C-alpha positions, 0 to 999 in steps of 0.5 A: 254861489260863494259868499265872502265875509264883509266888514260889519260897517258895510251898508248893503242898501241905497239911501235917500239923500236929504238936507236937514234944516233947522235954525242955529244961532238965528240962521237957517242951517242945512246938513246932508242926511242919508240915515232917515226913514218914515217909521209910522204912517198915522201919525206920520213919524220920520226918523233921522240919525245925526252924528253928535258932532253936527252943528245942526243938532244944536238947533234941533235940540234947542228949537224942537223942530226941523225939516227934511228936504229932498233934492233932485240930482240938479242940486248934487253940487250944493248938497255935497257942499253942505255935506263937506262943510260945517255950519260952525265955519260956513254960513249955509243960510244963503245957499238956497232960497228958504221958506217957512211953514207952520213950525218955522223950520227952514225949508228949501224952495229948490228941493222937490219935497220938503217936510216940516217936523216937530221933535217927538223923541230923541234917543242917544247912541254912542256916536249918533242921536236918533231923532223922531219927528212928527210931520206937520206939513209936506210941500211939493212943487207942482211940476213934480206931480202926475195926476195930483200924486208925487211922481218919483221919476219927475222928482229925480232924487239923489240916492246915496250909496255909502259902501266902504270907500265907495261913497257915491251919489246915484239917480234912480232907474226906471220902474220894474214892477208894481209892488204887491202885484208882481208877486202874485205871478210867482208860482212854485 
């Protein structure tokens, strides 16, 4: 197989699409974020990477709380709108039905899963801030559970691929195997 050199900015993996929520100037504001990951299990710590230009960063730094909301593919138009508009010019507080938990970070009722977080640490890079947040609570709609566990198929999350000049939203496919089991079938 022949290998071809790629631009270093190419991202070879798909990313979960989320909406980061925080209060900015006493109003809920939401921005699209695909650079995120859980980075610790106990305590549950999440990492989000936010460009320094984003209006949402102002609210996170002031309030030290934020939410991560995972939308289903049914919200793709609203999600993209939040990604192509700025809270500096557009009031995003009425796009979704908002609810609050213990931290007072705004969360989205229409999203399948919402997590409220308290800022633990912020690291500054040249063009982004990486924010680490301790998860206080998670909320999921009952319709997205199977046997009292989150069901990824029912949640039907938006997946983002940001390959250069190929910014696209995708849905997930079907299950292919059980992790930590299928490898046992491998024999050399």
